[in-house]
Each structure stands twice: as structure tokens, then as C-alpha cells.
N, C-alpha and C positions, 0 to 999 in steps of 0.2 A: 196851488195844485198845478201839475204839469200839463203838457199838451203833447199828444203823440203826433209827430210830423214825419213826412218822408224826407229823404235827402234832397230831392228836387225842390220841395216846398221850402226847406231851410235855405238852400243855395240861392234860389231865385227871389225870395221875398224877405226872409227873416234876417239873413246875414248882413245884407246891405243896410237895413234899418238899424241893426245893432251897432254897426260901424259908424253910421251917421250920428248916433246918440252917444258914441264914444264909450260903449259898454265893454267891460272886461269879461270875456267869455271863458268859463271853466268847463272842461270835459272830463267825465268819468266813463269808463268802459269795462264791461265784464259780462259774465253769463247771468248773474243775479237770479239764480234758479229759485231760491227761497229767501225772501227779504227777512233779515233778522236785525237785532240791535246793533251789531257791528256795522251793517250797511247804513243804518240811520246816522250813526256817529260819523261815518265816512262822508256821507252826503252833506251833513251839517258843516263839517270842517271844510269840505271842498267849496261849498257855497260862500263861506266866509272869506275865501281867497279872491272872490270877484263879484260881479254883478249878476251874471246869468249862468245858471248851471244846466248843461246839456248832459244827459246820460244815455249812452247807447248800449245795446245788448247784442251778443252774437246770435245770429239766426240759428235755429235748432239744427239745421242740416250741417252746420259747421262746428258744432260743439263736439269736443274731442275728449269726453269723460267716460266713454264706454257705451255699449248698447243700453237703451232705456233712459239715457240722459239727453237733454234736460228732462227733469221730472214734469215741469210745466211747459206748455207750448209758448210760442212767441207772443201770441195775443195776451195770454194770462200774465206773463212776465212784464210786458209793457204796461198792463193795467195796474199791476202792483206799484210800479214806479210812478205812474201818472198820479197816483193818489198821495204821493209824498210831497209835503209843502215846500221843501227845499229845492225841488226839481222844477225847472221851467220848461224844458223840452225833452222828449223821449224819442229815440230813433233806433232803427233796426240796421245792424251791420250785416251785409251780405258777403262774408268772406271769413277765412281763418284768421286774418289779421284785422287790426283796426284802421288800416290804411285808408279805406274808403271814407270813413267818418272823419279822420283827421284832415284829409284833403278837402272835404266838404265844409267842415266847421271852421278849420284853421284857428284852433283855440289859442288864447293867450296863455292858459295854464292847462296842462294835462296832469290829472291827479291819479295816483295809484296808491294802494295800501302799503303799510309799513313792510309787509312781507315781500314786496318787490324791490326794496331799497338795494339789496345785493343782487346784481345781475346773475351771479352763478347759481342762485337759488331758484331762478325761473326755469321751469322744465322746458318751456317752449323756446327759450333762448332769444325771445323777440324784444325784450324790454329795451335793450340798447338800440335796436333798429327803430322802435317806436319813438324813443327820445330824439334820435337823429332826424326823423321825419317831422316831429313837432317843432324842433328848432329850425329846420329848413323853412317852415311856414311862419317863423317869427315868434314861436311860443317857447315855453319852458316846462320842464317836468318837476312836479313836487309830490311829496308823499305825506299821507295822513298818519297819525299815530293812534294809540289806544289799543284796547284789547282786540285780538284777532279772533273772530268767530268763524264758523264754517258752515255754509249751506250744505255742502256735501255730507258732512257728518250728521247734520240734522236730518237730512233726507234718508241717509243710510240707516238711521236708528228710529227716529220718531215717525217717519212716514213709510217705513218698510221699503225703502229704495233698494234694499238688497234682500234676496230670499233668506229665510232664517238659517238654512244650512250654510250658506255662503258667509253670513254675518258671524256665525259661530266659528267657522273655519278661520276667518280673518282675525277674529279676536285672539285666537291662539297663534296665528302666523306672526302678528305684529309684536308679540312678546319676544320673538326670536330675531326678527328682521325689521329694518326700517327703510324708508324711502331713500335714505342716504346710501344704504347698502346696495339697493337696486341700481341707483345712479352710478355708483362706483364700478359695479360690474359692467354697466353699459359703456362707461368710459374706457374700460379695458378692451371691450369688443372693438371700439373704433380703431384700435391699433393692429387688429388681426388681419392677416392675409388669408383669404378664404377661397377655397376651390369647391365648386358645385359640379357634380358629374351626374348626368341622367338625361332621359329623353325629354325633348322639347315637344310639347303637345299643343296643338291649336284647339282651343275650346270654342266650338261654334254653337251658339245658342239661337234657336229659331223660336220666336214667341208667337203663339197662336191662341185663338179662341175656339174651344171645342164646341161644335154645333150639335153633336150627337153621334149615334152609331149610323154607319152607312146603311142605306135602305136594302141593299142586296148582299152585303157582307157583314162580317163581325168587327171590322176595323173602325177607328174613329174618323169622323169627318170634321175638319177644322178649317178655320179661316186664318190665313197668314197675316201677322201684324208687323213684325220686324225681325231682322237678323243682325247679329253682331258676333265678332270674333275677338279673342284675346289669347295671349300666350300663357299656357298653363304648364303643368308638369314641373320639370327642373327649373324652367324659366321663372315660374311663380316663386319657387323657393329662393332663387337667386335675387329676385326683386325684393322679397321681404328682408333678406340679409343685407342688401345694399343700402338700406336705410340706416343700418347700425354701423356699417363699415364702408369706407370709400374704396376698399381694395378687394372686390369680389370678382372672381372669374368663373364663367360658365363654360364647361366643355361638353359638347354634344355632337351628334350626327343628325343632319337634316337632309331632305331631298334636294334636288337641283332646281326647285321652283324659284325663279328669279324674284318674283313678287314677294314671296315669303322671306327670302334672304334680305332684300332691301328693307322690308318692313321691320325685320328684326333689328337691323343696325340703326334704323331710324328711331325705333321706340325704346331700345334697350341699351345701346352702346354708350349713351351719355353717362350711365351709372354702373354698367357692368362690362368687364372685359370679356369679349366673345372669342372663344377658340373653337371653331367649328370645322367639322369634316363633312364633305358633301357626298351623298350617295347618288349614283346614276340610275340605280335599279329600284330602290325603295323610297317611296314618297315620305314627306314630312307627315307625322301622325296627325290626323284630324279626327276629333271626336265630336259628332253632331248630336245635339240633344234638342228635343222638341218639348216646349214648356208652356204651361198656362199660368197665369198670374191671378192670385186672389187680390183684387184691387183694394179691398177693405183692410186686409191685414198686411199687405205688401209682402206676401209670401209666394213662392214659386213651386209648382209641382211638375215633375218630369213625367211625360207620358210615353216617350219613346226615345231610343238612342241608337245610333249607328256609327261605325268607325271604318277607317280604311286600312287597318292593321293587317298585313299579309298573314295568311293562314300559317305559313311557315315563318316563324319569327327569325329575325337576324339580318345582317347586312352582308354584302359581298366580301370575300376574303381580303381584298386589297384595302377596303375601307376599314375593316376591323384592325388590320395591321397598322395602317396609318394612324388610327385613333390611339392604339396602344403605344405606339412610338412617341406620339405627342405627350401622352400621359407620363410615360417614363422620363421624358426630358424635363418636365416641369413640376412634378408632384412634390419633390423634395423642398421646393421653395415656399410651400404653403404651410401655415400654422395649423390649419384645420381643414379637413375634407368632409363635405357632405355628399354621401352617396345615395342617390335617389334611384333605386332599382324598381322600375315599374314593370319589369318582366316582359318588355317588348323587343328584346334582342340586343340592345346596346351594351348591357353589362354581361359580358360572357366570362368564361372561366379565367381568361388571361387578365381582363380588367379587374376582376375580383381579386386575383392573386397580387397584382401590382398594388392595389389600394390597401389590402390587408398587410402587405409586407412593408410598404413605404410611407403610408400616411402617419404624420406625427400625432394627430388626434382624429379619430374617425367617428363621424356621426352617421348612423345607418338607418335607412327606411327601406324595407323590402315589401312591396305592395302585392296584395292579391286583388285581382279585378276579374271582370267577366271573361276576358280573353285569355287569362292564364291560370284560372282557378285550379289549385292543387299542384301547379307546376313551378311556382315561384315562392318557395318557403324560406323564411329567414334563417332557419337552422343550417342552410347550405353555407352560411358564413361561419367562420370560427372565431372572429374577433370583431369587436366594436367597443369603443370607449363610451359611447352613448347610443341609444337606439329608441325608436318608437314603432309601435304597431297597434292595430286595432283588435277587437275581440275575435273576429273571424280569422284573422291571420294567426293569432295565438292558438286558436282551436285547431287550425290546420297544422301548426308546428308540433303540437302535443295533443293529439286526439285521444280523449279519455273521458268517460262518463264519471269517473270517481274523483278526479283531480279538479279542484276549484281554480279560479283564475290566479289567485295568489301563489298557489303551488306551482302552476305552470310558469308564471312569471319568474319565480325563483330559479326554476330549472333553466330558463332562457338566460337569466343573468349569469348563472354559473357557466353556461355554455359559451357565451360571448365575452364574459369578463368585464363588462362595463355596466354603468347605471342605465336605467331605462324607464319608459313610460308606456302604459297601456291606455289608449284613448277609448272612452266608452260613451261617446255621444252625449245625450242628455244626462247621463250619470256622472259625467266629469272624467277624471283620469285617476289611474292607479300608478304610483311610482314605486321603484325599487332601487335601493342602494345598500350595498354590503349586506344583502339578505333581508333587509327591513323594508316592509311595504307600508304605504300610507295612501289613503284615498283623499281626493280633493273634488268637491262638487263642481259642476259646470257653472261658470260665472254669468251665463245668460241663457235663458230659454227662448229668447227672441231670435228667430232664425229666418233669414231670407233664402239662403242657399248654402248647403253644407259642402259643396264641391271642393272648396279650398281650405276648409277648416283644419283638416289633418295636416296639410302641407305647412300651414301657418304655425300650428302647434310644434311640428317637427323643427322648423327653422328657429323659433324663439327658444324652445326648451334646449335644443342642441347647442346654440351659440352661447347661451349663458353657462351651460355645463363646460364648454370649451375654455372658458376663462376661470374655471375653478369654483363656480357656484355649486351649491349643494343640489341634490335631486329635488329638494323641496322648493328652492327658488326656481329651478327649471320647470317644475310643475306649475308654479304660480305664473311665470311668464308665458309658458306654453299655453295654459288655459286662457290667458289674456289674448294671445295670438289667435287661438281657436274661436273665441267669442267674437273678436273683431272680424276674423275671416268668414265666419258664418253669416255675417251681415254685409258681405260683399258679394255681388252676383258675378259668378263666372270668372273669378280672378281678374276682374277689370282693374282693380287697384291693389296695391301692396299694403301690408300692415306697416304703417309708418312708425318710426321710433318715437316721435313726439306723441302720437296717439296711444301707443302702448304704455309709455311712461305716465301720461295723463290718466289713463285707466287704472294703472297701478296705484297712483296717488289717490284716486277715488276709492279704491278698494281698501287701502290702508287707513283711510279716514273714517274709522268706525269707533 
């Protein structure tokens, strides 16, 4: 039976002893969410290659298989492994890669399963880097053979790792599409030149503990805990897309605040080309939200919001003219344009006309929010190759008690001329293409913060559509983006390509 040890314990006491005894050390690494016969065979073969077998697992906060995974926590997964007679030591890896364990253990042999023998089949693209690191420390990589089982498939089916409606949807979806299809489209995306147009919004989150109602008024009394800011709006969409393509440009207007400008270039310019125009009169949009956190369920509830958007939306004429000129100069060089119309004044009639006339492929999102309700309706556009909107936005576009959502969505598709998606929160999404609609359930009901879920859906559904994927694949990838985005607080992180593809692989493994 094995023994659970920390990296420090192994490095400071165990490693030196094994070297003195001239023991050949073998290392296996993975998530090992549910131990099955394939794992036992894998460990048996690995142990036969040396004297001591060390097995490490990825810590749950670094597992990238979608919300709700791993099914078992770190402690349980390590206990499973500790009970297997072939394993001598069990360790926890604190990172997305195995680098920390390789550098600690310095294995003579690093063992992976047969499915990793071909580097191009590895979604993470890390197997070659792992081999290089192992060899740098004097080891070599080897592969086990035998039948390949799947923890993910067992969890998805036998342990109800997926809700029944999602499992049924995926059973049908996998009859039409494979993971190879998804990866092929993702590869096409990597060659796209993408332009994102829209307002950059600073999302400011103030976390507090509500103490109760004020004694002499009807407002909340709360204790401040912490404050953080991140870039949202069109910047969030651009960040999602920059994980799929290295050629993403963000065009926007911001205020003349030097600290915001410097921070933007510091945080975004390494992955996104920034084409900014600066306003002397209108500040960068800041949306402040006050939240409380449910510590037990790691969920957040917004109790109040305030923003600095001017009552009269729009920028000074000189700024609007400069922005339109920049757009005219560059738009023809992009393969796809994402227009994020938040209704805060950046997208005026001239910008709308340029984009609709000149964009080679236009992906549109026209948002309704508390500052523009009823004033920013998607039907003001006449063209979009792909579009997304939510239920409120669809109702405002076609207010009718008699028409259902499918009927309204068909009218909008006919009006814009492109495929589209209606996002419906916990109900998932409704797609339309060539007059045909189909519903897809939400891929997770585990939610931390929904603020960025719609933008993530828009980015992933739109970019897959832009390379010729069907609306159904767009729905699949958009829902993956929305599920991951709903578990990111305040757009602090982007939906990374590897995470989206790993989640796709998880869902297709039914």
C-alpha cells in the first residue's frame, strides 16, 4: 500500500534515501477521478518498469474538465490511490501542469497511457513539454498499453456526473459530431484575424458582509471585506477570443485616465492588439457592484449596483469621427468582426453602417441593460452573419403575447439573415439556422457569477460559426463558454481554449 506524502517530505527525506539505495523511480500523473480496471493495469505496468512507483494527482482547483469536476475531491482521490498495492507514494500537484512534481521527484521513468503516444492527440498540447522536462532531469518517458477505459465516461453515466437532459442531448450530438470535428474547427480559428468593437467596461466588485437593515433607514448596513477590478465588456470578449487566435484586435474608446490606460496595456497588450481612441470629456465606464458571498456554496449575490455612465450617452464629435476613420482604415483586413453593442454610445449610426457594409463576417450582440432599456434593440441592425441575445432582448425586439420564443427568433433570423442563439440562463440556449430551431440544456447549474456568461457564449458560439461550423456546434461551444464563464467571478479570467476543449471532451465522453 502507498503512503500520501507532501512534496517537501519527498524532496527532503525520501528522494535522497532512494538515490542512496540506487532505486529506479517511476512517476505516473493524472486526475484519477474514479479508479477503474484500466488504471490498475496502468499502475501494474508502470511499477514493473522500476523499483518505486510515485503517483501524483492534479489538485481539484486546477482540473480543467468543466464545472463539477473532479467528481471526487483531492483527499478522496488520494485515498483511492493509497490503497493500491503497486503504488509506493501518492502526491498532490498544485498546478495545471506536472512540472512541480517532475522537478521534485526527478523520475527515472515518466509513464503515460497509450492514448498519449501521439502528441497531436493531447488536447492540452503539453506532452512534448513534459517529455522535455523529464529528460532535462535525466529521465525518459514510456507508455503503457492495454485497453483504454475512461473515468469521465463512467462518471457521466454510472455516477450521474451529467444531468439527465444533458446526457440525452450529448448522446444525440455525438452521433453527428466528434471531438476531432471540434478540434478541426478550433485549428481553423487559430488562423483567423479577428476584430472586436465595443465598450471597455471596468467591473468593480466590492465584497461585503451584510449586517442588517440600518436602524433609522431602510437601506442595508454592511461591513467592507475587499475590492477588486477587472476589464469587462468588449475587453472580456476579446480576451476569450485571444485564447483561440493569436491575431485579435480590440477597438474602443476610453477616458483619458492614465492609470486605466497603463493598466490596459500592461494586462491586455501581450495577447490583444489595442486600437484605442481617448475621450477628454467622457470617462471610462466603471460599473460598481456590491456583493455578498455564500461561503458554503461559493456563490455571490449582488445587493446594489452603481455606474458612471453619462445620462446623455455618446462621445464628443471629434472622438466619434476619429474612431470611425480608424475603423474604415482597418476593417477590410479582418476575417471576422465581433460587434459588442452595449448601448453606451460608442456604436453610433456611422459605426453601425461601416460594420454592416464592410465586415466580411459579422457576429453581433446588441445588449439591453438598466441604463438603456428599450433604447438599444437588435432590430436596428439589418445584417448579421451570426448573433446572440437573451430572452429580454428578444421580447423587446418583438413584443407580443401571442408569439412564442421560437416564432420571434425565426422573425429575427429572417430580419438579420444569419444564424443565431437565444441564451436562456438555466434553461440553456435555443439555436436557429435556416428557419430550424433546436434547444440545448445548460451544461451546468453550478454558478458563481453570471456577469460574464453571456459574453463567453457570444465569443465561442460566434467564432466557431465564423469558420463554418453549424449552429449546433456553435450552441455546443457557446454553452461550454457560458458554463465556464458562469464559474468565473467578474471576468477575472478568460475562457481558455484548453479548458473549453477539455470540457468538450468530457461532455462527448458519454
